[in-house]
C-alpha positions in Angstrom: -36.1 -1.8 -30.5 -34.3 -3.0 -27.3 -36.3 -4.4 -24.4 -35.6 -4.1 -20.7 -37.4 -6.6 -18.5 -37.6 -6.3 -14.7 -38.6 -9.3 -12.6 -40.0 -7.8 -9.4 -40.7 -4.2 -8.3 -38.9 -4.5 -4.9 -36.5 -2.3 -3.0 -33.5 -2.6 -5.4 -35.7 -1.5 -8.4 -37.2 1.6 -6.7 -35.1 4.2 -8.5 -35.3 2.3 -11.8 -39.1 2.3 -11.5 -39.2 6.0 -10.6 -37.1 6.8 -13.6 -38.8 4.5 -16.1 -39.5 7.3 -18.5 -35.8 7.8 -19.0 -35.7 4.4 -20.7 -38.9 4.8 -22.6 -37.9 8.3 -23.9 -34.9 6.7 -25.5 -37.1 4.2 -27.3 -36.6 1.2 -25.1 -39.5 -1.1 -24.2 -39.9 -1.8 -20.5 -41.8 -4.7 -19.0 -42.2 -5.3 -15.3 -43.3 -8.8 -14.1 -44.7 -9.1 -10.6 -47.3 -11.5 -9.0 -49.1 -8.6 -7.3 -50.2 -5.1 -8.4 -48.4 -3.9 -5.3 -45.0 -4.2 -3.7 -45.0 -4.3 0.1 -42.2 -2.7 2.3 -41.0 -5.7 4.3 -39.6 -3.6 7.1 -43.1 -2.6 8.1 -44.7 -6.0 7.7 -44.6 -7.0 11.4 -46.2 -3.6 12.2 -49.0 -4.4 9.8 -49.5 -7.7 11.6 -49.6 -5.9 14.9 -52.1 -3.3 13.6 -49.8 -0.3 13.7 -50.1 0.0 9.9 -52.8 -0.7 7.4 -51.8 -2.5 4.2 -52.2 0.8 2.3 -49.6 2.4 4.6 -46.8 0.0 3.6 -47.2 -0.7 -0.1 -46.5 0.8 -3.5 -48.8 0.5 -6.5 -46.3 -0.9 -8.9 -48.8 -1.6 -11.7 -50.2 1.9 -11.6 -46.7 3.5 -11.6 -45.4 1.4 -14.5 -48.4 1.9 -16.7 -48.5 5.7 -16.0 -45.0 6.0 -17.2 -45.6 4.1 -20.5 -44.3 0.7 -19.4 -46.0 -2.7 -19.5 -47.0 -4.4 -16.3 -47.5 -8.2 -16.3 -49.2 -9.6 -13.2 -47.6 -13.1 -13.0 -44.9 -15.2 -11.4 -41.7 -15.5 -13.5 -41.1 -19.3 -13.5 -38.0 -19.7 -15.6 -35.4 -17.7 -17.6 -34.0 -19.0 -20.9 -30.7 -17.1 -21.0 -29.8 -18.4 -24.5 -33.1 -17.3 -26.1 -33.3 -14.4 -23.8 -36.9 -15.2 -22.7 -38.7 -15.1 -19.4 -41.4 -17.8 -18.9 -44.5 -17.2 -16.8 -46.2 -19.6 -14.4 -49.7 -18.4 -15.2 -49.6 -18.5 -19.0 -47.7 -19.7 -22.1 -46.5 -16.2 -22.9 -42.8 -15.8 -23.2 -41.4 -12.3 -22.6 -38.3 -11.4 -24.7 -35.5 -9.3 -23.2 -32.3 -7.7 -24.3 -31.4 -6.7 -20.7 -33.0 -8.4 -17.7 -32.9 -7.3 -14.0 -34.0 -9.5 -11.2 -35.3 -8.3 -7.9 -37.3 -11.5 -7.3 -37.0 -11.5 -3.6 -36.9 -14.4 -1.2 -39.2 -16.8 0.5 -39.5 -18.5 3.9 -38.9 -22.3 3.6 -41.7 -24.5 4.8 -39.8 -27.8 4.4 -40.4 -28.6 8.1 -44.1 -28.5 7.6 -45.9 -31.6 6.6 -49.6 -32.6 6.5 -52.3 -30.0 6.2 -50.8 -26.5 6.1 -53.9 -24.9 7.6 -53.2 -21.9 9.9 -49.5 -21.9 9.0 -48.3 -18.5 8.0 -45.0 -17.0 6.8 -43.7 -13.4 6.7 -43.3 -13.6 2.9 -45.2 -12.7 0.9 -46.1 -9.8 3.2 -49.7 -10.1 2.2 -49.8 -13.3 4.2 -49.3 -11.4 7.5 -52.6 -9.6 6.9 -54.4 -12.9 6.4 -52.7 -14.2 9.5 -54.0 -11.1 11.5 -57.6 -11.8 10.4 -57.3 -15.5 11.3 -55.9 -14.7 14.8 -58.6 -12.3 15.7 -61.3 -14.6 14.3 -60.1 -17.5 16.4 -59.6 -15.4 19.5 -63.2 -14.2 19.3 -64.2 -17.9 19.9 -61.8 -18.5 22.8 -58.1 -18.6 23.9 -55.6 -20.2 21.5 -51.9 -21.0 21.4 -49.7 -19.4 18.8 -46.2 -20.7 18.0 -43.4 -18.7 16.2 -40.6 -20.9 15.0 -37.2 -19.2 14.7 -34.7 -17.3 16.8 -33.8 -14.4 14.6 -35.2 -10.8 14.2 -38.2 -11.9 12.0 -39.4 -14.3 14.7 -38.9 -11.8 17.5 -40.8 -9.1 15.6 -43.6 -11.4 14.7 -44.0 -12.6 18.3 -44.0 -9.1 19.7 -46.5 -7.8 17.2 -48.9 -10.7 17.7 -48.9 -9.7 21.4 -49.7 -6.1 20.4 -52.5 -7.2 18.1 -54.2 -9.4 20.6 -53.7 -6.9 23.5 -55.4 -4.2 21.5 -58.1 -6.0 19.5 -58.8 -9.5 20.7 -61.5 -10.7 23.1 -59.2 -13.3 24.5 -55.4 -13.4 24.9 -53.3 -16.2 23.3 -50.5 -18.2 24.7 -47.5 -17.2 22.6 -44.5 -19.5 22.3 -41.3 -18.6 20.5 -39.2 -21.7 19.5 -35.7 -20.2 19.2 -33.6 -23.3 18.8 -30.5 -23.0 20.9 -30.5 -19.2 21.4 -32.6 -16.1 20.8 -31.0 -13.5 18.4 -27.8 -15.6 18.4 -26.2 -13.5 15.6 -26.7 -10.2 17.5 -24.5 -8.8 20.2 -24.9 -9.9 23.8 -26.7 -6.7 24.7 -29.1 -7.0 21.7 -29.9 -10.6 22.9 -30.5 -9.4 26.4 -32.8 -6.5 25.5 -34.9 -8.4 23.0 -35.4 -11.2 25.5 -36.3 -8.8 28.3 -39.0 -7.1 26.2 -40.5 -10.4 24.9 -40.6 -12.0 28.4 -42.2 -8.9 29.8 -45.0 -9.4 27.3 -45.6 -12.9 28.6 -44.1 -14.6 25.5 -42.6 -18.0 26.4 -39.2 -18.5 24.9 -38.4 -22.2 24.3 -34.7 -23.0 23.7 -34.7 -26.8 24.0 -33.5 -27.5 20.4 -34.4 -26.7 16.8 -37.8 -27.7 15.5 -37.6 -30.9 13.4 -41.2 -31.1 12.1 -44.5 -29.4 12.1 -47.5 -31.6 11.3 -51.2 -30.7 11.8 -50.6 -28.4 14.7 -48.0 -30.6 16.4 -44.5 -29.2 16.8 -41.6 -31.6 17.3 -38.2 -30.4 18.6 -35.0 -32.2 18.0 -35.1 -34.0 21.3 -38.6 -35.4 20.3 -40.5 -33.2 22.8 -43.8 -32.2 21.2 -46.0 -29.1 21.6 -49.4 -28.1 20.2 -50.4 -24.8 18.6 -53.5 -23.5 16.9 -51.6 -21.1 14.7 -47.9 -21.5 13.6 -45.5 -19.0 12.0 -42.3 -20.5 10.6 -39.7 -17.7 10.7 -36.5 -19.7 10.1 -34.7 -17.3 7.7 -35.2 -16.7 4.0 -33.9 -18.2 0.8 -33.6 -16.5 -2.6 -36.1 -17.3 -5.3 -35.5 -20.7 -6.9 -35.9 -19.3 -10.4 -32.1 -19.0 -11.0 -31.2 -22.6 -10.2 -34.1 -23.8 -12.4 -32.8 -21.7 -15.2 -29.2 -22.9 -15.3 -27.7 -19.5 -14.3 -24.7 -19.2 -12.0 -25.9 -19.3 -8.4 -24.2 -19.0 -5.0 -24.4 -21.6 -2.3 -27.8 -20.2 -1.2 -29.2 -20.5 -4.7 -29.2 -16.8 -5.3 -28.2 -15.3 -8.6 -24.5 -15.0 -8.5 -23.4 -11.5 -9.4 -20.1 -9.6 -9.7 -19.2 -6.1 -8.4 -21.4 -4.6 -11.2 -24.5 -6.5 -9.9 -24.2 -8.5 -13.2 -24.6 -12.2 -13.5 -21.3 -14.0 -13.5 -22.6 -16.3 -16.3 -24.6 -13.9 -18.5 -23.6 -10.3 -19.0 -27.0 -9.0 -19.9 -28.6 -10.2 -16.7 -28.5 -8.1 -13.5 -30.0 -8.4 -10.0 -30.3 -6.9 -6.5 -31.9 -7.5 -3.1 -32.5 -10.8 -1.4 -32.4 -12.8 -4.6 -28.7 -12.3 -5.4 -25.5 -13.8 -4.1 -22.9 -11.1 -4.2 -19.7 -13.0 -5.1 -17.2 -10.4 -3.7 -18.7 -10.3 -0.2 -21.8 -12.4 0.7 -24.4 -10.0 2.2 -27.0 -10.3 4.9 -30.6 -10.5 3.7 -31.5 -7.1 4.9 -33.3 -4.3 3.0 -30.5 -1.8 3.4 -28.3 -3.5 0.8 -31.2 -3.5 -1.7 -31.6 0.3 -1.1 -27.9 0.9 -1.5 -27.9 -1.1 -4.8 -30.6 1.2 -6.4 -28.5 3.8 -8.1 -25.9 1.4 -9.4 -28.5 -1.0 -10.7 -30.3 1.9 -12.5 -27.1 3.2 -14.0 -25.9 -0.3 -15.1 -29.2 -1.2 -16.8 -29.1 1.9 -18.8 -25.4 1.4 -19.6 -26.0 -2.2 -20.7 -28.7 -1.1 -23.1 -26.5 1.7 -24.5 -23.3 -0.5 -24.4 -21.5 1.9 -22.1 -19.2 1.4 -19.1 -20.7 -0.2 -16.0 -20.4 1.2 -12.5 -19.2 -0.9 -9.5 -21.3 -1.4 -6.4 -19.9 -0.9 -2.9 -21.8 -2.5 -0.1 -20.8 0.3 2.3 -20.2 0.0 6.0 -22.2 -0.9 9.1 -25.9 -0.2 9.1 -28.5 0.7 11.6 -30.7 -2.1 13.0 -34.0 -1.4 14.7 -36.4 -4.2 15.7 -40.1 -3.5 16.2 -41.1 -5.7 19.1 -44.7 -4.4 19.4 -46.5 -2.2 21.9 -44.6 0.8 20.5 -41.3 -0.6 21.7 -38.1 -1.6 19.9 -34.4 -2.3 20.1 -31.9 -0.1 18.3 -28.3 -1.1 17.6 -25.4 0.3 15.6 -21.8 -0.3 16.3 -21.6 -0.7 20.1 -24.5 1.7 20.6 -27.6 -0.3 21.7 -30.8 0.6 23.6 -34.4 -0.4 23.9 -37.8 1.2 24.6 -40.3 3.6 23.1 -37.6 5.9 21.5 -36.2 3.0 19.5 -39.6 2.4 17.9 -40.3 6.1 17.3 -37.0 6.3 15.4 -37.8 3.2 13.3 -41.3 4.5 12.6 -40.0 7.8 11.4 -37.4 6.2 9.1 -39.9 3.8 7.7 -42.6 6.4 7.0 -40.0 8.7 5.4 -38.9 5.8 3.1 -42.5 5.2 2.1 -43.1 9.0 1.5 -39.8 9.2 -0.5 -40.9 6.4 -2.9 -44.6 7.2 -3.0 -45.3 7.8 -6.6 -47.0 11.1 -7.5 -48.3 12.2 -10.9 -48.8 15.8 -12.1 -52.1 16.1 -10.3 -50.5 15.2 -7.0 -52.2 11.8 -6.8 -50.3 9.3 -4.6 -50.0 6.0 -6.6 -49.4 3.9 -3.5 -53.1 4.3 -2.7 -55.9 2.6 -4.5 
């Protein structure tokens, strides 16, 4: 009996998970490995930090779904892949999981290499659950008195985190924090000039201090040092300096791209091992390096599902096309956002309303329902 193993239940595996019974009905064993019973929708993570959404609103109950469809769910971190023996090793146990076809949606992480000393009160946006812990810590500290909060990074994640911290504190805290955004040499530098202008305007209006005196060199015990050796103090720190693919592939001797992601061809298939596939943030798409945005993982869904089935049945694979430009909407807190596609860009309440509608629609589309109408994304 052939075995399909999925590492991660993220965006690129959504359709495969929803159609799990199509594999099982053909006699294939399916195992899903994930460190949490749930998968969180990252696009709504900053909104959870700001209090717009509860954890239940932005997550899918992967374990419940897999088991309800006859698959096996293993709550663990996949630590290494042995492509010759076709085994996945687990961090939490000595068990080795055998596969005939493997698909990786292992996600990404926020590097903490600039953080030394005690990491107390240092939070990252991934795993998403950490944002909920950060929210509780912020409110607890603000009940005792004013604090300073530093967000390190100049990209969308940093801007969204800073804006939603402001929303959280404005709505629920006894005291208001001093929020500083360390954006290196430029805020939203990869965006258009208009996006940069609108994001800056909204954040400054909220009283967020934007510091552009150089990149942060080091964070140690609440002290932030920028490249010109000026130091700042903060009670809570959020490194948001981009994401990197899971390190599992480089540890496993698989072909990887310059970012360490699993190197895949146009079939989303490993360039070194034909029975390994991948999607989402953890891959390096050899034909055209892709931005680390969820839209590509969503676009990979159907192709990945088709090719996993085709690999098991030894049939022809289907090519993935990244598609054209995509819509970008940033949630900057207080029910405000910045929307941009092509040369069309605007900010304000309407931008957030559109984002909220799209995000909730995505959650509803992929909320798992059994014959009784029970929504599996809920406990």
